[in-house]
ROLUMLO-855751 format. One record per residue (C-alpha): residue in three letters; x, y, z. Coordinates in nm, 3 decimals. Each point is the difference from the previous one (the first is absolute). Layout:
BEGIN
R, aa, x, y, z
R, Ala, X, Y, Z
...
//
This chain:
BEGIN
R, aa, x, y, z
R, Met, 27.002, 8.734, -6.496
R, Arg, 0.069, 0.372, 0.104
R, Gly, -0.335, 0.103, -0.153
R, Arg, -0.195, -0.263, 0.255
R, Arg, 0.215, 0.119, 0.314
R, Arg, -0.138, 0.355, -0.015
R, Tyr, -0.293, -0.116, 0.123
R, Leu, 0.153, -0.138, 0.320
R, Pro, -0.072, 0.339, 0.212
R, Leu, -0.330, -0.049, -0.103
R, Cys, -0.034, -0.417, 0.097
R, Ile, 0.171, 0.131, 0.337
R, Leu, -0.265, 0.273, 0.054
R, Phe, -0.276, -0.225, -0.035
R, Ala, 0.081, -0.201, 0.210
R, Ile, 0.096, 0.272, 0.286
R, Thr, -0.340, 0.119, -0.075
R, Val, -0.160, -0.338, 0.018
R, Ser, 0.147, -0.091, 0.365
R, Glu, -0.058, 0.372, 0.110
R, Glu, -0.371, -0.058, -0.044
R, Leu, -0.015, -0.333, 0.126
R, Ile, 0.186, 0.118, 0.351
R, Val, -0.255, 0.324, -0.031
R, Ala, -0.299, -0.253, -0.040
R, Trp, 0.145, -0.237, 0.271
R, Met, 0.068, 0.380, 0.229
R, Val, -0.349, 0.071, -0.037
R, Ala, -0.191, -0.303, 0.072
R, Lys, 0.283, 0.019, 0.325
R, Lys, -0.090, 0.378, 0.041
R, Leu, 0.370, 0.069, -0.009
R, Glu, 0.118, 0.322, -0.098
R, Phe, 0.074, 0.004, -0.360
R, Ile, -0.015, 0.319, -0.160
R, Trp, 0.430, 0.028, 0.064
R, Ile, 0.015, -0.276, -0.256
R, Tyr, -0.131, 0.243, -0.239
R, His, 0.304, 0.284, 0.049
R, Ile, 0.233, -0.310, -0.059
R, Tyr, -0.143, -0.126, -0.295
R, Ala, -0.034, 0.360, -0.228
R, Leu, 0.440, -0.040, 0.045
R, Phe, 0.058, -0.337, -0.161
R, Glu, -0.308, 0.068, -0.259
R, Tyr, 0.125, 0.319, -0.072
R, Thr, 0.355, -0.150, -0.054
R, Leu, -0.051, -0.275, -0.167
R, Leu, -0.244, 0.172, -0.283
R, Cys, 0.318, 0.237, 0.007
R, Leu, 0.251, -0.325, -0.093
R, Tyr, -0.208, -0.107, -0.258
R, Phe, -0.040, 0.325, -0.146
R, Met, 0.367, 0.101, 0.036
R, Gln, 0.048, -0.326, -0.278
R, Ile, -0.222, 0.157, -0.284
R, Thr, 0.118, 0.377, 0.002
R, Pro, 0.330, 0.183, -0.122
R, Pro, 0.272, 0.052, 0.230
R, Lys, -0.072, 0.377, 0.107
R, Ile, -0.358, -0.121, 0.076
R, Arg, 0.107, -0.287, 0.182
R, Lys, 0.225, 0.196, 0.264
R, Leu, -0.313, 0.194, 0.044
R, Val, -0.169, -0.250, 0.082
R, Arg, 0.265, -0.196, 0.224
R, Tyr, 0.044, 0.387, 0.172
R, Ser, -0.410, 0.011, 0.048
R, Ile, 0.004, -0.320, 0.210
R, Pro, 0.219, 0.116, 0.302
R, Leu, -0.185, 0.338, -0.044
R, Phe, -0.334, -0.173, 0.034
R, Ala, 0.086, -0.179, 0.308
R, Ile, 0.114, 0.275, 0.208
R, Ile, -0.333, 0.174, -0.132
R, Ser, -0.209, -0.307, 0.131
R, Leu, 0.225, -0.113, 0.275
R, Ser, -0.069, 0.385, 0.122
R, Ile, -0.363, 0.005, -0.056
R, Ser, -0.051, -0.282, 0.191
R, Gln, 0.223, 0.126, 0.303
R, Trp, -0.122, 0.289, 0.034
R, Leu, -0.336, 0.026, -0.132
R, Tyr, -0.162, -0.338, 0.005
R, His, 0.191, -0.167, 0.288
R, Tyr, -0.010, -0.338, -0.181
R, Ala, -0.334, 0.008, 0.170
R, Val, -0.235, 0.161, -0.310
R, Phe, -0.026, -0.145, -0.381
R, Pro, 0.313, 0.152, -0.138
R, Gly, -0.257, 0.214, -0.291
R, Ala, 0.262, 0.251, -0.057
R, Asn, 0.285, -0.241, -0.050
R, Ile, -0.215, -0.205, -0.239
R, Asn, -0.095, 0.351, -0.226
R, Thr, 0.393, 0.072, 0.038
R, Glu, 0.091, -0.315, -0.161
R, Gly, -0.282, 0.038, -0.225
R, Ile, 0.154, 0.396, -0.164
R, Phe, 0.328, -0.194, -0.024
R, Leu, -0.106, -0.280, -0.155
R, Cys, -0.295, 0.149, -0.222
R, Ile, 0.353, 0.250, -0.133
R, Ile, 0.141, -0.343, -0.092
R, Cys, -0.293, -0.172, -0.155
R, Thr, -0.071, 0.322, -0.223
R, Tyr, 0.386, 0.016, -0.101
R, Val, 0.008, -0.387, -0.135
R, Leu, -0.356, 0.025, -0.120
R, Leu, 0.132, 0.322, -0.245
R, Asn, 0.333, -0.170, -0.084
R, Leu, -0.109, -0.320, -0.045
R, Asp, 0.205, -0.175, -0.308
R, Ile, -0.290, -0.037, -0.259
R, His, 0.212, -0.225, -0.278
R, Glu, 0.058, -0.282, 0.306
R, Phe, -0.313, -0.088, -0.049
R, Ser, -0.271, -0.018, -0.292
R, Ala, -0.255, 0.192, 0.200
R, Ile, -0.005, 0.229, 0.343
R, His, -0.212, -0.276, 0.194
R, Lys, 0.187, -0.297, -0.072
R, Asn, 0.304, 0.205, 0.208
R, Pro, 0.045, -0.129, 0.378
R, Asp, 0.110, 0.324, 0.114
R, Phe, -0.332, 0.209, -0.133
R, Trp, -0.215, -0.228, 0.206
R, Ile, 0.235, -0.031, 0.288
R, Ser, 0.043, 0.415, 0.014
R, Leu, -0.392, 0.016, -0.101
R, Gly, -0.129, -0.203, 0.273
R, Leu, 0.231, 0.226, 0.241
R, Leu, -0.084, 0.303, -0.104
R, Val, -0.370, -0.121, 0.001
R, Phe, 0.025, -0.109, 0.380
R, Phe, 0.191, 0.287, 0.119
R, Ala, -0.228, 0.284, -0.163
R, Gly, -0.311, -0.123, 0.082
R, Thr, 0.098, -0.106, 0.341
R, Phe, 0.145, 0.313, 0.128
R, Phe, -0.299, 0.227, 0.131
R, Ser, -0.107, -0.299, 0.156
R, Asn, 0.311, -0.105, 0.189
R, Gly, 0.036, 0.380, 0.099
R, Leu, -0.306, 0.049, 0.184
R, Phe, -0.066, -0.348, 0.130
R, Thr, 0.202, 0.063, 0.294
R, Tyr, -0.248, 0.322, 0.040
R, Ile, -0.290, -0.210, -0.056
R, Leu, 0.081, -0.297, 0.236
R, Asp, 0.034, 0.277, 0.270
R, Leu, -0.380, 0.106, -0.027
R, Asp, -0.174, -0.363, -0.084
R, Gln, 0.260, -0.313, -0.005
R, Gln, -0.303, -0.227, -0.166
R, Arg, -0.104, 0.217, -0.268
R, Ala, 0.401, 0.130, -0.086
R, Leu, 0.093, -0.378, -0.089
R, Gln, -0.301, -0.046, -0.188
R, Leu, 0.065, 0.309, -0.194
R, Phe, 0.404, -0.114, 0.031
R, Ser, -0.116, -0.379, -0.147
R, Ile, -0.247, 0.145, -0.304
R, Ile, 0.265, 0.223, -0.139
R, Asn, 0.304, -0.222, 0.049
R, Lys, -0.092, -0.330, -0.125
R, Pro, -0.094, 0.082, -0.372
R, Phe, 0.256, 0.210, -0.001
R, Asn, 0.217, -0.346, 0.155
R, Leu, -0.173, -0.201, -0.245
R, Ile, 0.137, 0.237, -0.332
R, Leu, 0.362, 0.020, 0.159
R, Tyr, -0.018, -0.371, 0.008
R, Ala, -0.181, -0.029, -0.329
R, Cys, 0.269, 0.176, -0.186
R, Phe, 0.317, -0.173, 0.236
R, Ile, -0.155, -0.332, -0.166
R, Ile, -0.064, 0.116, -0.338
R, Gly, 0.354, 0.169, 0.006
R, Phe, 0.204, -0.361, 0.143
R, Leu, -0.221, -0.157, -0.316
R, Cys, 0.099, 0.252, -0.257
R, Ala, 0.344, -0.116, 0.130
R, Ile, -0.032, -0.364, -0.070
R, Pro, 0.222, -0.090, -0.291
R, Arg, -0.214, -0.108, -0.298
R, Thr, 0.130, -0.268, -0.256
R, Ser, -0.160, 0.061, -0.351
R, Thr, -0.021, -0.400, -0.069
R, Leu, -0.116, -0.269, 0.182
R, Arg, 0.209, -0.302, 0.063
R, Leu, -0.143, -0.325, 0.020
R, Ser, 0.207, -0.320, 0.112
//
């Protein structure tokens, strides 16, 4: 049972993500300010991903990951308060989160237990780490530039953001789905009765 419980932070994150996207869509339709939600979401996302990674890292690394949660919260909230005033897309917050997560994911990928699974592509942690690494590395520049491009031309900024982020979102969630499928216990025989 412990093996399945370790995916609980990711399941909670998916529920929050879906809720956040539905709320943002509703707020956009009602022409309400919604950018502040992304500032809050980054805190939840980083915390829940760290809770997941804390379960698969050794004690010394687990301690560093645990300490990174309040560190990220302080950095993110400071950027939101003093740089963005919760009114501008939090590109720097997301990129800071991405840097921290890329470090964690790189560690996980370089230290996967090769004896636990018959092949690396059957390891759920491989897919989850790979998805996060590709997503945050791929969206790094668009997140950083989005705020500035938005000031120049909002329509083109949204188009560019969509062109870059949508494929990386697809890669991220495809890797998560593959990871979850790899985590499903397999039985070696079929039982018919």
